Backbone as a chain_set.jsonl record, in Angstrom:
{"seq": "XXXXXXXXXXXXXXXXXXXXXXXXXXXXXXXXXXXXXXXXXXXXXXXXXXXXXXXXXXXXXXXXXXXXXXXXXXXXX", "coords": {"N": [[-0.942, -19.539, 44.41], [-0.416, -20.942, 41.667], [-0.53, -19.588, 38.099], [-2.678, -20.665, 35.235], [-1.559, -22.702, 32.746], [-2.641, -22.053, 30.481], [-4.906, -20.337, 29.896], [-8.19, -19.785, 28.985], [-10.0, -17.181, 26.976], [-12.106, -17.059, 25.429], [-14.455, -17.067, 22.646], [-14.358, -15.951, 19.604], [-16.828, -14.941, 16.984], [-18.043, -14.505, 13.29], [-20.008, -14.516, 10.641], [-18.025, -15.414, 8.757], [-15.976, -16.494, 10.17], [-14.538, -18.522, 12.774], [-13.066, -18.75, 16.028], [-11.206, -19.508, 18.963], [-9.8, -18.294, 21.685], [-7.119, -17.894, 23.652], [-4.793, -17.561, 26.546], [-1.577, -18.249, 26.27], [0.884, -19.745, 28.413], [2.856, -21.551, 28.157], [5.11, -21.065, 26.99], [8.21, -18.865, 26.901], [7.144, -16.465, 27.452], [4.143, -14.748, 28.153], [1.604, -15.564, 25.292], [-0.689, -14.972, 22.979], [-3.238, -17.384, 21.959], [-4.157, -18.686, 19.237], [-7.063, -20.585, 17.903], [-8.305, -22.071, 14.902], [-11.226, -22.536, 14.497], [-12.83, -24.126, 12.588], [-11.053, -25.445, 11.288], [-9.058, -26.41, 12.965], [-6.733, -25.188, 13.155], [-4.041, -23.797, 14.877], [-2.46, -20.625, 15.892], [0.107, -18.503, 17.109], [0.398, -15.401, 18.7], [2.664, -12.916, 20.131], [3.445, -10.323, 22.333], [4.692, -8.857, 20.765], [4.267, -8.798, 18.193], [1.339, -8.535, 18.282], [1.087, -5.723, 18.869], [2.12, -4.699, 16.262], [0.104, -5.458, 14.772], [-1.807, -3.734, 16.024], [-0.999, -1.134, 15.147], [-0.887, -1.239, 12.749], [-1.815, -0.438, 9.216], [-4.705, -0.198, 7.4], [-4.639, -1.216, 4.861], [-2.713, -3.098, 5.1], [-3.536, -4.945, 6.69], [-5.723, -5.812, 5.074], [-4.803, -7.38, 3.069], [-3.707, -9.362, 4.486], [-5.951, -10.652, 5.249], [-7.044, -11.863, 2.595], [-7.743, -14.743, 1.28], [-6.246, -16.223, -0.525], [-3.49, -15.557, -0.517], [-2.469, -17.171, 1.407], [-3.849, -19.329, 2.945], [-5.33, -21.085, 0.807], [-3.131, -22.093, -0.384], [-1.145, -24.785, -1.528], [0.525, -26.401, 1.285], [2.689, -28.171, 0.804], [4.616, -27.193, -0.947]], "CA": [[-1.655, -20.306, 43.63], [-0.189, -20.909, 39.929], [-1.328, -19.123, 36.954], [-2.991, -21.737, 34.598], [-0.832, -22.654, 31.526], [-3.634, -21.972, 29.148], [-6.315, -19.205, 30.238], [-9.377, -19.534, 28.121], [-10.572, -16.099, 26.498], [-13.299, -16.987, 24.96], [-14.94, -17.465, 21.01], [-14.819, -14.526, 18.748], [-17.086, -15.491, 15.549], [-19.217, -13.896, 12.606], [-20.328, -15.278, 9.348], [-17.105, -15.703, 8.039], [-15.031, -17.331, 10.687], [-15.061, -18.955, 14.468], [-11.713, -18.806, 16.632], [-11.263, -19.746, 20.264], [-8.552, -17.387, 21.923], [-6.763, -18.117, 24.904], [-3.431, -16.7, 27.148], [-0.599, -19.828, 26.4], [2.185, -19.51, 28.919], [3.989, -22.531, 28.225], [6.654, -20.514, 26.248], [9.169, -17.986, 27.374], [6.376, -15.586, 27.847], [2.698, -15.264, 27.419], [1.314, -15.346, 24.062], [-2.128, -15.438, 22.444], [-2.761, -18.602, 21.063], [-5.502, -18.358, 18.648], [-7.118, -22.001, 17.258], [-9.441, -21.718, 13.964], [-12.544, -23.586, 15.071], [-12.955, -24.665, 11.394], [-9.667, -26.361, 10.626], [-8.284, -26.606, 14.355], [-5.448, -24.775, 13.037], [-3.619, -22.857, 15.417], [-1.396, -20.282, 15.68], [0.101, -17.977, 18.39], [0.945, -14.085, 18.557], [3.116, -12.553, 21.11], [3.477, -9.032, 22.351], [5.432, -7.411, 19.825], [3.293, -9.124, 17.049], [0.078, -7.964, 18.554], [1.733, -4.079, 19.072], [2.06, -4.611, 15.167], [-1.013, -5.323, 14.364], [-2.342, -2.771, 16.513], [-0.307, -0.103, 14.46], [-1.032, -1.808, 11.058], [-2.584, 0.315, 8.301], [-5.855, -0.684, 6.855], [-3.987, -1.906, 3.45], [-1.71, -4.491, 5.315], [-4.701, -5.882, 7.194], [-6.857, -6.177, 4.18], [-3.548, -8.359, 2.556], [-3.712, -10.727, 5.756], [-7.45, -11.297, 4.971], [-7.28, -12.257, 1.532], [-7.284, -16.322, 1.717], [-5.44, -16.602, -1.854], [-2.458, -15.211, -0.08], [-1.862, -18.277, 2.0], [-4.636, -20.24, 3.321], [-5.567, -21.924, -0.301], [-2.185, -22.85, -0.739], [-0.568, -25.906, -0.919], [1.778, -26.262, 2.092], [3.603, -29.116, 0.846], [5.278, -26.797, -1.787]], "C": [[-0.984, -19.687, 42.307], [-1.072, -20.378, 39.399], [-1.539, -20.569, 36.032], [-1.805, -21.347, 33.324], [-1.43, -22.402, 29.967], [-5.017, -21.321, 29.954], [-6.743, -18.936, 29.236], [-9.636, -17.898, 28.211], [-11.791, -16.018, 26.354], [-13.178, -17.12, 23.399], [-15.114, -16.143, 20.464], [-15.467, -15.162, 17.564], [-17.971, -14.607, 14.968], [-19.463, -14.978, 11.599], [-19.372, -15.534, 8.569], [-16.19, -16.733, 8.741], [-15.091, -17.257, 12.173], [-13.247, -19.126, 15.248], [-11.811, -18.857, 17.871], [-9.609, -18.942, 20.692], [-8.699, -17.489, 23.333], [-5.13, -17.295, 25.357], [-2.535, -18.258, 27.113], [0.274, -19.338, 27.518], [3.134, -20.715, 29.131], [5.444, -22.094, 27.822], [7.839, -19.587, 27.098], [8.434, -16.751, 27.681], [4.9, -15.989, 27.467], [2.296, -14.738, 26.144], [-0.593, -15.575, 23.873], [-2.122, -16.547, 21.563], [-4.942, -18.608, 20.454], [-6.154, -19.835, 17.736], [-8.929, -21.375, 16.352], [-10.579, -23.246, 14.219], [-12.78, -24.679, 14.091], [-12.134, -25.935, 11.076], [-9.108, -26.702, 11.958], [-6.571, -26.343, 14.183], [-5.032, -23.82, 13.975], [-2.495, -22.196, 15.433], [-1.139, -19.181, 16.942], [0.807, -16.907, 18.034], [1.624, -13.636, 19.878], [3.264, -11.17, 21.161], [3.503, -8.37, 21.357], [4.561, -7.692, 18.56], [1.821, -8.801, 17.066], [0.118, -6.33, 18.496], [1.723, -4.036, 17.431], [0.932, -4.688, 14.537], [-1.746, -4.279, 15.149], [-1.819, -1.269, 15.433], [-0.451, -0.223, 13.119], [-2.472, -0.931, 10.331], [-3.902, -0.682, 7.55], [-5.475, -1.76, 5.548], [-3.174, -3.166, 3.942], [-2.563, -5.651, 6.215], [-5.574, -6.74, 6.194], [-5.798, -7.518, 3.265], [-3.878, -9.609, 3.423], [-4.952, -11.071, 5.415], [-7.845, -12.185, 3.7], [-6.737, -13.907, 1.754], [-6.522, -16.966, 0.559], [-3.998, -16.458, -1.192], [-1.67, -16.604, 0.829], [-2.881, -19.633, 2.143], [-5.12, -21.363, 1.857], [-4.453, -22.353, -0.936], [-1.792, -24.012, -0.499], [0.705, -26.111, 0.143], [2.905, -26.715, 1.958], [4.65, -28.385, 0.038], [6.088, -25.738, -1.439]], "O": [[-0.951, -18.514, 41.935], [-2.239, -20.425, 39.788], [-0.699, -21.467, 36.094], [-1.332, -20.252, 33.022], [-0.949, -22.499, 28.838], [-5.929, -21.959, 30.479], [-6.222, -18.141, 28.454], [-9.522, -17.322, 29.292], [-12.548, -15.213, 26.895], [-12.081, -17.259, 22.858], [-15.956, -15.344, 20.87], [-14.753, -15.99, 16.997], [-18.688, -13.914, 15.689], [-19.142, -16.156, 11.758], [-19.738, -15.956, 7.471], [-15.691, -17.673, 8.123], [-15.532, -16.291, 12.797], [-12.392, -19.76, 14.63], [-12.716, -18.1, 18.221], [-8.558, -19.071, 20.064], [-9.681, -17.326, 24.057], [-4.49, -16.591, 24.575], [-2.831, -19.212, 27.831], [0.347, -18.112, 27.432], [3.966, -20.84, 30.03], [6.534, -22.553, 28.164], [8.174, -20.097, 28.167], [9.117, -15.879, 28.219], [4.48, -16.96, 26.838], [2.575, -13.577, 25.848], [-1.408, -16.2, 24.552], [-1.32, -16.74, 20.649], [-6.088, -18.568, 20.901], [-5.475, -20.072, 16.736], [-9.948, -20.786, 16.713], [-10.522, -24.469, 14.096], [-12.918, -25.858, 14.42], [-12.486, -27.061, 10.726], [-8.453, -27.73, 11.786], [-5.597, -26.89, 14.701], [-5.733, -22.809, 13.942], [-1.466, -22.781, 15.096], [-2.068, -18.977, 17.723], [1.734, -17.033, 17.234], [1.032, -14.066, 20.868], [3.233, -10.615, 20.062], [2.708, -7.511, 20.977], [4.168, -6.714, 17.924], [1.146, -8.79, 16.037], [-0.869, -5.738, 18.059], [1.125, -3.0, 17.14], [0.755, -3.875, 13.63], [-2.668, -3.944, 14.407], [-2.703, -0.465, 15.137], [-0.135, 0.694, 12.361], [-3.634, -0.828, 10.724], [-3.745, -1.871, 7.272], [-5.977, -2.871, 5.373], [-3.018, -4.143, 3.21], [-2.303, -6.845, 6.362], [-6.003, -7.885, 6.341], [-6.361, -8.556, 2.92], [-4.264, -10.688, 2.974], [-4.946, -12.288, 5.226], [-8.737, -13.033, 3.714], [-5.658, -14.241, 2.244], [-6.179, -18.145, 0.643], [-3.28, -17.434, -1.408], [-0.466, -16.862, 0.802], [-2.706, -20.709, 1.57], [-5.203, -22.557, 2.147], [-4.586, -22.969, -1.993], [-1.971, -24.475, 0.628], [1.847, -25.953, -0.289], [3.938, -26.292, 2.476], [5.768, -28.864, 0.224], [6.842, -25.237, -2.274]]}, "num_chains": 1, "name": "protein.A"}
């Protein structure tokens, strides 16, 4: 039996965000697919990126959470 190309994992949500997580097997290797349920924006994280997040200290994670660093910028510039 073949593994599905997209394996749903579930939804993670709180009062600030909601994302749908799945494993995407369509690339060169499995990766985590993250879909923002508000905007439908999709991002992918491979094993190396996930490991880096596991090791990241609180200051680096906090910088990622600041929406002015990326989410509120005009992507056409």
